[in-house]
C-alpha positions in Angstrom: 0.6 20.5 -15.4 -2.9 20.8 -16.8 -2.0 18.6 -19.8 -0.6 16.0 -17.5 -3.7 16.0 -15.3 -6.1 15.8 -18.3 -4.0 13.0 -19.9 -4.1 11.0 -16.7 -7.9 11.6 -16.4 -8.3 10.2 -19.9 -6.1 7.2 -19.1 -8.0 6.5 -15.9 -11.3 6.5 -17.9 -9.7 4.2 -20.5 -8.6 1.8 -17.7 -12.0 2.0 -16.1 -13.9 0.8 -19.2 -11.2 -1.7 -20.3 -11.6 -3.4 -16.9 -15.4 -3.7 -17.0 -15.9 -0.6 -14.8 -14.2 -2.2 -11.8 -12.8 0.4 -9.3 -10.2 -2.0 -7.9 -8.5 -3.3 -11.0 -4.7 -2.7 -10.9 -4.8 -0.2 -13.8 -7.5 1.9 -12.1 -5.6 1.9 -8.8 -2.4 2.9 -10.5 -3.9 5.6 -12.8 -6.3 6.9 -10.2 -3.5 7.5 -7.7 -1.3 9.2 -10.3 -4.3 11.4 -11.4 -5.0 12.6 -7.8 -1.3 13.4 -7.3 -1.1 15.3 -10.6 -4.2 17.3 -9.8 -2.8 18.4 -6.4 0.6 19.2 -8.0 -1.3 21.4 -10.6 -3.1 23.3 -7.8 0.4 24.0 -6.2 2.1 24.7 -9.5 2.6 28.4 -8.8 3.5 27.9 -5.1 6.2 25.4 -6.0 7.3 27.2 -9.2 6.7 23.9 -11.0 7.6 23.9 -14.7 6.9 20.4 -15.9 9.7 18.9 -18.1 8.5 17.1 -21.2 10.5 14.1 -20.1 8.5 14.0 -16.8 5.3 14.2 -18.8 6.3 11.3 -21.0 7.6 9.1 -18.1 4.3 9.4 -16.2 1.8 9.2 -19.1 3.7 6.5 -21.1 4.3 4.6 -17.9 0.5 4.7 -17.1 -0.4 3.7 -20.7 2.0 0.8 -20.6 0.5 -0.3 -17.2 -3.0 -0.3 -18.8 -1.8 -2.2 -21.9 0.1 -4.9 -19.9 -2.9 -5.4 -17.6 -5.3 -5.7 -20.6 -3.0 -8.2 -22.4 -2.6 -10.3 -19.2 -6.3 -10.2 -18.6 -6.9 -11.4 -22.2 -4.4 -14.2 -21.9 -5.9 -15.3 -18.5 -9.4 -15.3 -19.9 -8.3 -17.3 -23.0 -6.5 -19.9 -21.0 -9.3 -20.3 -18.4 -12.2 -20.1 -20.9 -12.3 -23.9 -21.5 -12.2 -24.8 -17.8 -14.2 -22.0 -16.3 -17.0 -23.2 -14.0 -20.0 -21.3 -13.0 -19.1 -19.1 -10.0 -21.0 -20.4 -6.9 -23.2 -18.0 -4.9 -21.6 -15.9 -2.2 -20.6 -18.2 0.7 -21.1 -16.4 4.1 -18.6 -17.0 6.8 -20.0 -19.2 9.6 -20.8 -17.7 13.0 -18.4 -19.8 14.8 -15.5 -18.1 13.0 -16.6 -14.8 14.5 -16.4 -16.2 18.0 -13.0 -17.7 17.5 -11.5 -14.2 16.8 -11.9 -13.6 20.6 -8.8 -15.7 21.3 -7.0 -13.9 18.5 -7.9 -10.5 20.1 -6.3 -11.8 23.4 -3.1 -12.7 21.5 -3.1 -9.3 19.7 -3.3 -7.5 23.0 -0.5 -9.5 24.5 1.6 -8.8 21.4 0.9 -5.1 21.7 1.9 -5.0 25.4 5.1 -6.9 24.6 5.9 -4.6 21.7 5.5 -1.5 24.0 7.7 -3.0 26.6 10.3 -3.9 24.0 10.4 -0.4 22.6 10.8 1.2 26.0 13.6 -1.2 26.9 15.4 -0.8 23.6 15.4 3.0 23.6 15.6 3.6 27.3 12.8 6.2 26.9 9.8 5.8 29.1 7.5 8.1 27.1 6.1 5.8 24.4 5.5 8.5 21.7 9.0 9.9 22.1 10.5 6.4 22.0 8.6 5.6 18.8 9.7 8.8 17.1 13.3 8.1 18.2 13.2 4.7 16.5 11.8 6.2 13.3 14.4 8.9 13.2 17.3 6.5 13.8 16.1 3.9 11.3 15.7 6.6 8.6 19.1 8.1 9.3 17.7 11.5 10.4 19.7 11.3 13.7 22.6 9.2 14.8 21.9 6.4 17.2 21.7 2.7 17.6 18.6 0.6 18.2 18.9 -3.1 19.0 15.4 -4.5 18.6 15.1 -8.3 19.0 14.5 -10.5 16.0 11.0 -11.4 17.1 9.9 -7.7 17.2 9.1 -7.4 13.5 7.4 -10.8 13.3 5.0 -10.2 16.2 4.0 -6.8 14.7 3.4 -8.6 11.4 1.2 -11.2 13.0 -1.0 -8.4 14.5 -1.4 -6.7 11.1 -2.1 -10.1 9.4 -4.7 -11.1 11.9 -6.3 -7.6 11.8 -6.7 -7.7 8.0 -8.3 -11.1 8.1 -10.6 -9.9 10.9 -11.3 -6.8 8.8 -12.7 -9.0 6.0 -15.0 -10.8 8.4 -16.0 -7.6 10.1 -16.9 -6.0 6.7 -18.9 -9.0 5.7 -20.8 -8.7 9.0 -21.6 -5.1 8.2 -22.4 -5.5 4.5 -24.0 -8.9 4.3 -25.4 -9.7 7.8 -26.0 -6.0 8.8 -24.3 -6.7 12.2 -21.6 -4.8 14.1 -19.2 -7.2 15.8 -17.3 -5.4 18.5 -14.6 -8.1 18.9 -13.8 -8.1 15.2 -13.8 -4.3 15.2 -11.1 -4.4 18.0 -9.2 -7.0 16.0 -9.2 -4.7 13.0 -8.2 -1.6 15.1 -5.2 -3.4 16.6 -4.1 -4.6 13.2 -4.4 -1.0 11.9 -2.6 0.6 14.9 0.2 -1.9 15.4 2.4 -0.6 12.5 2.4 2.8 14.1 4.7 1.4 16.8 7.5 1.7 14.2 7.0 5.4 14.0 5.8 5.3 10.4 2.3 5.4 9.0 2.8 3.8 5.6 1.8 0.3 6.6 -1.3 1.6 8.4 -2.3 3.4 5.2 -1.7 0.2 3.1 -4.0 -1.6 5.7 -6.8 1.0 5.2 -6.6 0.8 1.4 -6.6 -3.0 1.5 -9.7 -3.0 3.7 -11.4 -0.7 1.2 -10.6 -3.1 -1.6 -11.9 -6.1 0.4 -15.1 -4.2 1.1 -15.5 -3.5 -2.6 -15.1 -7.2 -3.3 -17.8 -8.1 -0.8 -20.3 -5.5 -2.2 -19.8 -6.4 -5.8 -20.1 -10.1 -5.1 -23.6 -9.4 -3.6 -24.7 -7.8 -6.8 -22.9 -7.6 -10.2 -19.4 -6.6 -11.1 -20.9 -4.5 -14.0 -23.3 -2.6 -11.7 -23.0 1.2 -11.3 -20.3 2.6 -9.1 -21.6 6.1 -8.5 -22.4 5.6 -4.8 -19.1 3.9 -4.2 -17.3 6.9 -5.8 -19.2 9.3 -3.5 -18.4 7.2 -0.5 -14.8 7.1 -1.6 -14.6 10.9 -1.8 -16.2 11.3 1.6 -13.8 8.7 3.0 -10.8 10.5 1.4 -11.9 13.8 2.9 -12.1 12.2 6.4 -8.8 10.5 5.9 -7.1 13.9 5.1 -8.0 15.2 8.5 -7.2 12.0 10.3 -3.9 11.7 8.5 -2.6 15.0 9.8 -3.8 14.3 13.3 -2.1 10.8 13.2 1.3 12.5 12.9 1.1 13.5 16.5 0.5 9.8 17.4 4.0 8.9 16.3 5.6 11.9 18.0 5.8 14.4 15.1 5.8 18.1 15.8 2.6 19.5 14.2 2.4 22.9 15.9 3.3 24.9 12.8 1.6 22.6 10.3 -0.8 23.9 7.6 -3.3 21.3 6.5 -3.2 22.3 2.8 0.6 22.3 2.6 0.8 19.1 4.6 -1.6 17.2 2.4 0.0 18.6 -0.8 3.4 17.4 0.4 2.2 13.9 0.8 -0.2 13.6 -2.2 1.2 15.9 -4.9 4.7 16.9 -4.2 6.0 13.6 -5.5 5.3 14.7 -9.1 7.3 17.9 -8.5 10.2 16.0 -6.9 10.3 13.6 -9.7 10.4 16.5 -12.1 13.4 18.0 -10.3 15.2 14.7 -10.4 14.7 14.3 -14.1 15.7 17.9 -14.9 18.8 18.1 -12.7 20.4 14.6 -12.6 21.8 12.1 -15.0 20.5 8.5 -14.7 20.8 5.7 -14.3 23.2 6.4 -11.4 25.9 3.8 -11.3 26.4 2.4 -7.8 28.3 -0.7 -6.6 25.0 -2.5 -5.6 22.6 -3.6 -8.3 19.1 -2.1 -7.8 20.0 -0.6 -4.5 17.1 2.0 -4.5 14.5 -0.3 -6.0 15.2 -3.5 -4.2 16.3 -2.1 -0.8 14.3 -4.5 1.3 14.8 -7.5 -1.0 18.6 -7.4 -1.2 19.3 -8.3 2.4 17.2 -11.5 2.1 19.0 -12.4 -1.2 22.4 -11.7 0.4 21.6 -14.2 3.2 20.2 -16.9 0.8 22.9 -16.6 -1.8 25.7 -15.7 0.6 27.0 -12.6 -0.9 28.3 -9.5 0.9 26.0 -6.5 1.0 27.7 -3.3 1.9 26.0 -0.9 4.2 24.4 2.0 2.3 21.8 4.7 2.7 19.0 5.5 0.2 19.7 8.6 -1.9 16.3 10.3 -1.2 17.2 14.0 -0.4 14.6 16.4 0.9 13.5 19.0 -1.6 12.8 22.7 -1.1 10.9 24.2 -4.1 10.4 27.9 -4.1 10.7 28.0 -0.3 8.3 25.1 0.3 9.4 21.8 1.8 8.1 19.1 -0.7 9.5 16.1 1.1 11.8 13.4 -0.1 9.6 11.0 -2.1 9.1 11.2 -5.9 6.8 8.4 -7.1 7.9 4.8 -7.8 9.5 6.0 -11.0 12.3 7.8 -9.1 13.8 4.5 -7.8 13.5 2.9 -11.2 15.1 5.8 -13.1 17.8 6.0 -10.4 18.8 2.4 -10.8 18.0 1.4 -14.4 17.1 4.6 -16.4 14.2 4.6 -18.8 14.7 0.9 -19.6 13.8 0.2 -16.0 10.5 1.9 -16.3 9.6 -0.3 -19.3 10.6 -3.5 -17.7 9.4 -3.0 -14.1 6.0 -1.6 -15.2 5.5 -5.0 -16.9 6.4 -6.8 -13.7 4.1 -4.7 -11.4 1.1 -4.6 -13.8 1.5 -8.3 -14.7 1.7 -9.5 -11.1 -1.1 -7.2 -10.0 -3.4 -8.4 -12.8 -2.8 -12.1 -12.2 -3.5 -11.8 -8.5 -6.6 -9.7 -9.3 -8.0 -12.4 -11.7 -7.4 -15.2 -9.1 -9.0 -13.1 -6.4 -12.1 -12.7 -8.5 -12.5 -16.4 -9.4 -14.5 -17.3 -6.3 -17.1 -15.6 -4.2 -16.7 -15.2 -0.5 -13.6 -15.3 1.7 -10.3 -16.5 0.2 -6.5 -16.0 0.8 -6.1 -14.6 -2.7 -8.5 -11.8 -1.8 -6.2 -10.8 1.1 -3.1 -11.1 -1.1 -4.6 -8.9 -3.9 -6.0 -6.3 -1.5 -2.5 -5.9 -0.1 -0.9 -5.8 -3.6 -3.6 -3.5 -4.8 -2.9 -1.1 -2.0 0.8 -1.0 -2.9 -0.1 -0.3 -6.5 -2.5 2.5 -5.5 0.5 4.1 -3.6 2.7 4.1 -6.7 2.2 7.9 -7.0 3.9 8.2 -3.6 7.0 5.9 -3.6 8.4 2.5 -4.6 6.0 0.8 -2.2 5.5 -2.3 -4.4 9.0 -3.5 -4.3 9.7 -2.2 -0.8 6.8 -4.2 0.8 6.9 -7.3 -1.4 9.7 -8.9 0.5 10.2 -11.8 2.9 7.8 -10.2 5.4 5.0 -10.4 2.8 5.7 -14.2 2.6 5.4 -14.4 6.4 2.1 -12.5 6.2 0.7 -15.0 3.7 1.8 -17.9 5.9 0.1 -16.2 8.8 -3.1 -15.9 6.8 -2.9 -19.6 5.8 -2.4 -20.8 9.4 -5.1 -18.5 10.8 -7.5 -19.7 8.1 -6.8 -23.3 9.0 -7.3 -22.7 12.7 -10.3 -20.3 12.6 -12.3 -21.6 9.6 -12.2 -25.4 10.5 -15.6 -26.8 10.8 -16.7 -27.8 14.3 -17.0 -31.5 14.9 -20.8 -31.2 15.5 -21.3 -28.8 12.6 
């Protein structure tokens, strides 16, 4: 494990300098996440009786190296194409004050949506205790218990709007803090509701994506006030402090969605979520043959995309469950996630890693370059912050393809509509 960790540290440094010392480039987010997971797995090597297979080492390190190379090539091509048409980037454009005030009406809508969602959950489950009802929905949807939940079609869309509005408000709130040195309470509540709404599904993944996306947005704002090549030391320190605080809040948040945490050990809990993925991937590579031939193409990788494709192209999609068994290593529960490489190996074998790494790195780099093209607020910054958050969570699971589905398109549409409504100039402006 020490060789894997050191290799990933070196690859992270390579990505850092190849990307002009930016902490939010796709390569840094990808390699940084993998490095942290590898370090935590190394700490738990004896506890989990983890003997790293050479194939696991090569999958992770070569996958990370490919990710860096693809990002560098795309960056080079992008710069070459745009070099002749590149205009001087305008000074940072501060969001007008009237936009801040208009978020008051959005807050009212968010509160109404939250109340409607709570009412819907209680009615659909027949359980009056909200925490118990949320946990029940999560367990049924993940197949942990048998049951049937009939949530109306609008339920997911209204939750999506709350998160979209919260992320846009989050950018405006951060700009107020960083640029204007003001704390706007309305925007703060917009942000909090956007962060908390995904918890109503019983899962914390989308709330974590939200937090990482806000961090990326904040970095954009800070760097655009100064210089993209300026030192990052204080931001690394702030990131470490934020990560430590997150560790404690993350365990506590489990109780918010009805999880039993009475016998939880903080160290083991964090290790399961931020390091055991490496161990679980190692077990999969050692003990199973892949790709695993199933009747559905890409059923593990494209699990949230296939239902949309089946409706558009009118083909039958059989019901199936994801093959993500829980692992027990040396008496320790290491969960049931195994990095994004698990799904790719499962469906497509080693070739899948080569092809899909190009897709993820390429899409991430293009969105990153577009997001950097202008100073100030822009839809592409929101898009990249979300995609960047998914890339950062590659060490955990196949978040990139799980979240980039039709709901992401709805989220972008929400941002476009909100920007049109909230950012329009007043007639007397």
